[in-house]
N, C-alpha and C positions, 0 to 999 in steps of 0.2 A: 643464588646462595646455596640452594639445596643441592644442586649438581656439584658446586665446589666441596660441600661437606661430605657428599658421598665419595668423591675422589680423594679427599683428605683421609678419611677413615680407611679406604682401600689402601692407600699408601702406607698407613700405620700397620695394617694387617701384614701387608707384603713385606715390609721392612723388618717387622718383628719375627716373622717365620724365617726370613733370611738370616737374621742375626742368631736365632736359636740353632740354626744348622751349623754356623760358623763358630758358635761359642766354645766349642772344645778347643780351638786354636787360639783362644784370647790370651793376651799378655796382661801383665799388671798394668793398671792405670797410672799414668804419670800424674803426680800431685800438681794442681794448679793453685797458686796463692793469689787471693784477692788483694789487690794493692790499695783499692780505695776505701777499705774498711777502717783505715787508721791503725788497726791492730791487725798483724798479719794473721791471715786466717785461710785455711784450705776452702776451696770452693765447695767441697762436700760438707763442711761444717758451718757454712754461711747461710744463715736463716732467711736473708732477704732475697728478693728476686734480683738475679744478675745474668747479664749476658757478656761473655768474653770473646773477643776476636783478636787473634795474633797476626803478625805480619805475614806469616807464610799462607794463612788462610785468606787474608786480604788479597794477596798477590794471585792466589789460584783462582779465586771467584772473580778476579778482574775488576775489583772495586777501584776506581780512579779518583773518585771524590770521597771525602769523609762522610758526607750526608748519606750516600748510598750504602756505605758500610754500616752505618748506625742504624738505618732503616731495616737492616736484616734481623734486628733484635725483635722478639715478640713484644707487643704492646706499644710499638713505636710507630707514629705516623709522621712521614717527612714529605715536605712540600717544596717545589721551586716555583717561584713566580717568573716563569720563562726560563728557558735554558741558557746555559753559558753566561753566568754572571747574575742571573735573577736571584732574588733574596731566597735563601734556603733556610727552612725552619724545621724544627723537630718538636713534635708534641708526644709526651709519654702518658699513656693511660687517660687520654682525654684532656689532660692539662694544657693550657696555652704554651706557645713556645717560649714566651717570656718567663714561664714558671719552670723551665729546665735550666739547672745550673751546669755551665761548661767549664771544665778545668782542663788545661793543658800543662802537664808536668806539675800539677798542683796549683797553677795560677789561674785565678778566676778571669775569664776573658769576655763575660757578657758585656755588651755595649752599653756603657753608662750614659751615653749621649742619645740613645734611641728612645722613643716614647715608653715602650714596655720594658726595655732593658734585656731583650733577648740577644742571641747571638747569631750572625748570618754565617752559615756553614759553607756557602757556596764558594767562598775564596780559598777554603781549606782542602788540599788534595791530599792523598795517601802516601806521596812520596817520602815523606819524613815520619810516617806514623809506625810505631813498633807494636802497639797494643791499644785496644779500645775496650773500656769497661762501661756498660750501661747499667746503672742501679736503678731499678724501677721502684716507685712508691715514695712517699715523703721522706726526705733524708736530711732535714734541717738540723737534727741533733748532731749529725756527722759534719755537715758542711755549711751550715748557716742559711742565710737568706737566699732566695731564688730556687730552693730545692723542693718545691711543692709537688711537682710531677716526678722528679728524680734528678739524677746527676749523670752526665756524660763525662768520663774521665778518659782523656787521651794522653798517651805516653809516647814521647818522640824517640827516635832512634839514638843509640850510643855506638861509638866505635868499639869493636872487640878485636880488631887487628889493623895493622897498617894496610891500607887499601885505597883504590881509586876505582869508582864506580861511574860510568857514564850511560846515559839513557837519551835516546832520540825517538820521536813519534812524528808521524804525519797521518793525516786523515781526513775525513769528510768535513765540510763546512770551513775549509781553510785551516784545519788544526795543525799547528806547529809547536812542538814541545822539545825542550832540551833540559836535561837535568844532570847535575854532576855532584859527586860526593868525594870528599877526601877524608880518610880516617887515619889517625895516628894514634898508636897505642903502645904502652910499655907496662912494665910491672906495677908502676905507681901512678900512671896517668893515662888518660885517653881523651881524644878530642875528635869531633866530627864537624866538618864544614860543608854545608849544603847550599847549592844554588839552582834555582829553577826559573825558567822562562817559558810561558805559555801564552799562546795567542790563538784567536778563532775569528773568522769572518762572521761566523754565527748565522742565526735565522732571526726573523722577526719575533720579538718577545710576545706581541700580540698575535693571537692565532691567524694564520694565513687564510683559513676558511671563512674569516670574516672581512676578507679584502685587504688584510695587512701584508705587505710584500717587502718593506724596507728591512734590510739586514741589520741586526744590532751586534756589533762585535764585543770582543772580550779580550783583555790582556792582563796578565798578572806576573809580577816578578817577586820572587821571595828568596831571602837569604837567612840562614840559620847557622849559629855556632853553638855547640854544646861541648862541655868539658867536665871531666871528673878527675879529681886529684885525691890520692890516698897518701896522707902523711902519718903513717902508723895508726895512732889513736883518733886522729882527726880526719874526716872525709869532707871535702869541699866539692860542691856541684854548682854549675852555672849554666844558664841558657840565655841566648839573645837571639831573637827572631824578628824579622822585618818583612812585611808583605805590602806591596802597592798593587792596587787593582784599578784598572781604567774600563769602566763598563758602560756601554750604550744601552738605554732602555726606551720604553715607550710612555706615552702620555695617558692621562686619564680619559676614559671614555664613557658616555653616559649610558650606553646600551649594555656593553659587556664589562665595563669597569676599566678597559684599557684599549688604546688604539695607536696606531703609527704616530710617531712624534720625534723630534730631534731633541732627546734628553740624554744626559750623560752624567756619571758620577765618578769621582776619584777618591778612592779610600786608601788610607795608610794605616797599617796596623803594626804595633810594636809590643812585644812582651819580652820581659826580663825577669830572671831569677837568680838569687844567690842563696845556696843552702849550705849550712855548716852542721856537721853531725859528729857527736863524740860521746863516748861512754864514760860513766863514773861508777865508783863503788864496786870495783871488779866486775864490770860490765853488767851490773844489775840494773842500772838506769841508763836508758838511751836518750840523749838529748838532741833535739833538732830545732835549730833556728833558721828562719827563712825570711827573705824579703822579696816581695813579688811586685811586679807592676805591669799593667796592660794599658795601652793608650790606642785610641782609634780617632782618626781625623777624617771627616767626610765633608766633601764639597760637591754640590749639584749644580748643573748647568742646563740651561735651555737656550738653544740656538747660540751656543758658546758663551752665553752670559751667565755668570754667577747668580744663582737665585737663592741659595741657602748653604750654610755651612755650620758644622758642629764639631767640637773637640771634647771627647770624653777620656777620663783618666781613673784608673783604679790602682790603688796601693794597698797591699796586705803585708801586715807584719805578724809573724806567727812563731810561737814557741810550742813545741809538743814534746812531752816526756813519756816514754814507755818503760814499764816495769812489770813486775809480778811476783807472786810468791808461790812456791810449790810448782808442780808440773802442769796443773790445770787451771791457773788463775792468771790472767793477763789484764793489765790496766793501761789505760792511755789518758793523759790529762793535758790541758794546754790553755794558752792565752792567745788571743788574736785581736788585732785592730785593723779594720778596713776603712779607707778613706776614698771616696769618690768625688769627683768634680766634673762639671760641665760648664765651660767657660768660667764665669765668676761664682756659680753656685756650688756649695759644697754639701757633703753628707758623710757622717761617720758612724761606725758601729764598733763597740767594744764587746768582746765575747770571751766567755770561758766555758770549758766543756770537761766532762768526765765520763769515761767509758770503761766498762767492766765486763770481761768475758770469763766465764767459768764453766767447768765440766763436772758436775756433781757426780756423775757416773760415766762409765766408759762411752757410751753411744749418745749421750745427750750433751749438747753444747748450747749455753744461753748467753746471749749478748744483750746488755742493757747500757743505757746512757742517758744523760741529761746535759742540757746546754742552756745558757742564758746570754741573750743578745740585747744589748742596751744601746738603742739608737736615739740620738738627740733629736727632739721634736716628737718623738713617739714613745709610748710606754715600752718598758723592757719586756721581752718576750722569752719565756721559758719553754722549751720543747723537750719531749721525752721519746724514747724509742726502746722497744724490746723485740728481739727476734730469738726463735728457737729452731734448732735442727736436731731431730731424733731419728737415729738409725734403727729401724725396726728389724730388718734383716741385712745381710751383707749387701744386698743389691736393691734395698728399698729404704728411702728416707723420707720422712714428713718434715716439712718446713712451713713455719709461719712467722709473720712480723707484723707489728703495729707500730706506727709512727706519726710524728706530728711535723708539720711544715708551716713556713711563713715566707712572706715576701714584702719587704719594706717598699712603699711607693718610690718610684723613680724620681729623680730630680725634675724631669719634664712633666710629670703628673702632678707634682706639688707647686710647679710655677706657672703652667700654661693656662691661659683662659682666652675666651673670644665670644663671639656672637652676643655682644652687648653686656657680658659680665664685666665687672669692675675690677675684679681680683681673682686669684686662683682659689680653690676650695681648701680652706685651712682644717677642715674636719675629716679629711680623708684618712682612713685607717689602713694598716698592714693587711694583706690577704692572709688567710689561715687555712690549714687543711689538716685533716686526719685521714690516714689510709691503713688498710688492713689487707693482708693476703694470706692464703692457706693453700698448700700444694704438696705434691709428692714428686720425687724423682725416683725412676727405676732405671737400673743399669746392668749390663752384663759385661763388666770390665771395660775394655776400650773397644767393644764391638758394637754396642747398642746403648743408647739412652732414650728415655722418654720422660718428659716433664709436663705436668698439668698444673695449673695455678688459677685460682679464683682470686679476684681482687675487688675492692670496694674503696672509693676515695670520695670525701666530701670537702668541698672548698666553700669557705664563708668569706663575705666581704670582698668578692672578686670586683676588680677595678675596671670600669669601663668609661668611655667617654660619653657625656650627656649634653645634647644640644640644648636642652631646657635649661640646664645649669650653666652652660658655656665653659664647662671644664670636667675634670675627672672626679668620679665619686664611687662609692661601694654600693653597687646596685644589683649584684648578682650572687645567687647561690648556685653551685653547680655539684651535681652528683654523678659520678661515673661507677659503673661496675661492669664485670665481665670475666672472661677467662682467656688464658694463653696456653697453647699447646706447642711444644717442640719435640722433634725427633731427630736423632742423629744415629745413623746405621752405617757401619762398615760392611758394605755389601761383599767386598772381596779385599785382597791386600791392595788393590789399586783404585777401587771405586768406592766412594763415600756418598751417602745421601743425607742432606739436611733439609728439614721441612718444619715450618712454623705457621701457626694460624692464630689470629687474635679476633676476639669479639669484644667490641667496646661500645657500651650504651651510656652515652653522656647526655644529660638534660639539665636545663636551667631551672630556676625556681618556679617558672611558670609552666613547667612540664614540657618545654619545647626542646627538641633535639638540637644539639649544638652544630654549628656549621663547620664545615671543612674537616669532619671527622667520619671516616667510614665506619659502619658498624662491624664489617668483617674484612680482614685483609690477611695476606699470607705470602709465603715465599717458599720456593723449591730450588734447591742447589744440588746438581749431581756433579761431583768432582772426580777427575781421573788423574792420578799421580803415580807414575810407574818408576821402576828403576832404570828404565831406558830413557831416551831423549824426549819423548812426547808426553805432555800433560795438558790438562784443560778443564773446562767446566761449561755447563749449561745452566743458566739462571732463568727461573720463571717468576715473575712477581705479579700478584693480584691485589687489586684495590677495588673494594665494593663501591656502591653508589653513595653520593654525598649531597648534602644540601648546602648552598652557599648564598651569599647576599644577592647575587645577580641572577642566579638560575641554578638548577639541579645539574649535577655531573653524573654520567652514566659510569657503571663499573667498568674496569679495563684491566687487561693483563698485558705483560710485556715479556719477551723472551730475548736474552742476550747469550752470546757464545764467546768462549775465550779458548785460544790455542796457544801453547808454548812449545817452541822446539829448541832444545839445546844443541848448539853447534859443536861445542867443545867444553872443556872445563872452566872456561872463562867467559863464555858469550852465549846468548840465546836471542832468537827472534820470536816475536809473538803477534797474534792478530786478535782482533775483537770486532765483533759485529753486534751492534745494539739495535733493539726494535726489530729483531730477526723477521718477524712476520709482517712487518710494515704496518702496524696498527696506528689508527688515528684516534688520540685520546688527549685528555687534559687533566693535568694534576691540580690546577687552580683554575676557576672559570675565567674564560677569556684569553688565557695565556697558551700559546702553542708549545708543542713537544716536537723533537726531531722525528723525521721519517726514518727509514732504515739507513743506517750509517756504519761506518767502519774506520779503523785504523790499523796501522801496521808500526811496529817499534822494534828497536833492537837495544839490547843491554849488554854492556862489556864490563867485566870485573878483573882488576889487576890486583 
């Protein structure tokens, strides 16, 4: 770790000096609006810790899966239980993956049928993603249950013109990918239809160094239709998305936790959204009504025999009003009802919230909020939040936030029992959290930025399985603290450097370090984007050592390279090499990762 820190600070010093040399040529910074705040707020005035990645940066860095893009955020630990279809999980600031709320165009997509209620990112690629926002820290005041660690907001693409986009890829491990988009746009409406088909012969989910040689394949098909209609004062938006995945995986093994086996899962995911937005009182009140639904159906097979199946459904009905008074006072308020079901079991939460953002002086922005969630079967929960952004100088801001979070026990946790127990635990309580962060942002217009954030988060009543009880119970207290550093430096007009480093110290109530969380991790991205035909990037990811249930994991680093060559105004060819130095490493104990591999693709736009 010492060597990595030395290199980190060397990069910071170098990038700072380079940026100072270039600062005389700086242009004005383009304002970035945070969409996931419920009140439109510029990133500069947003007091909470946030990471934003747009579609162009996703393309340039070569991110093909959503989980890889999300993991480039400071404070985020991402894992895959085996490549190509293995379970992909995201942990924010030491919180478990089930304590991360995932929204796609405002639709909560966490799996209601899974034991912890987390979301499996591995089926979600970046082909239909326009923007990713990662809100770090407890955000239940904004978004309700599941937002203990933070929120991942994913926004899908929209059509901005009449277009046809075609993409094809081939690569290592039998990769075959075909993607097509059809965009139709007019002055009053726009529609985007997307179809994607991806398949791989794969590698063994269980690590080959342990004697596992059976290839585990992966195939996914996805279809998406998004539409926007503008009828003068009424705007209507809709989204329909369907993903079907067929994944081969491996069996349980006593030594490493996994070994070769003839296992398979078929998963179908559906999400739908209808939003109606209109203004009243001379546009002083903006009203938004939305109906959202996400369904997940999972079937598991052993030797082609069905062994287990589950169907989960989440419905959300939401009203939000946005208004304000004067130039510096903004208000958001609303009502929500969420209904979840797994087979015959049901759960519902009724919520209301009030958010207020005000600017008492020019350079000070304060955001506050309160929310109440009433869940049948548990006591109602009130959460509060406050964040502050203060611009000390033109290029220096101090930001701080404090917030509360909670997570209602899943249907599985409240109904499952085994091991001699006669019934499920009826005394289980929601998980609760408080989090705090303090940091500063320094920038030189669009040439250089540096951010340092300290955070602390406490989780009470964390739910875990107890063999002694034969069910789930609240048995853990978790404390996490650490700091996050990020640097963005425009070295020249063509070359940009991005660097982040996170130190996360997470312990339970016994003082034991949490499993599967590295204390230190980081990423370096060097991108080249010229006015000529060639662009590309070099990515280096570092993950510190970890402890796990079956054994300790060594630290590892991986380098990936991407090249794009524009053939003409409507087509380009691109190349990607992953694990450039052919490192042997594990993200999860017992699960293998690919050797050096590559792909070639071509994209055509009409």
